[in-house]
C-alpha angles and dihedrals in degrees: 000000000000123000136166117240108303118244127204117239130006118336114246130238107271095028118127109256108245112252117244143184114199140149120253127216090279091052091250118144114250125190132184086241088064086072096050110145092017133093116240130207100205116188124187116206132185104230138355118252097011120129100259095040091047092051091049094046093047089049091056091042092053091050096040094109090056093049103040097082092047106039146351117252123219130170123208130201138153089246119116119257094256092056091049090047092055089047093049093046095046092054098029095238110189093203137070124274111204124209121220105174091158088055090219094125090044090054092046090053095042094248092118126035090217142340092277093063112125095217140005119257119245102262131150129201132186110209117199125228090266094056097257127130108259097174136004127190139172104216123232103151109044099193095046090043095054091050091047094048092048090047091052095052092044096043094238137118131019117304 
């Protein structure tokens, strides 16, 4: 796995998004560079198929058609690819779920304090087409957050 220098805490608007190389739910390698020229809505979640993570994933799934012309969606957890695959299949997620069992990406993005963290924190980033952080948010209200994140990538609503 390749990562830029980890930072503690939430990344700031204008920061370069840390590079990553992870496996998705289909065990395919995914890199930040795969999204070059595209915006990315990147959501970190604690654990696949738990109530909050399911609500967040279903929220993005249900708004996928609104987002797809404006950004790519990818979820990230510390779960292994097979757990993310079962989660994606169960709820028919049309986007990638990335696995970070080493927690290195989660640390680089401020979703884990260190590599011994049990789970990732619920954090969402919007990365612009040049690989810079456009928006960063620690999530407290899942439903409001999904609407806000979708509104931001689609340029609608109040945020």
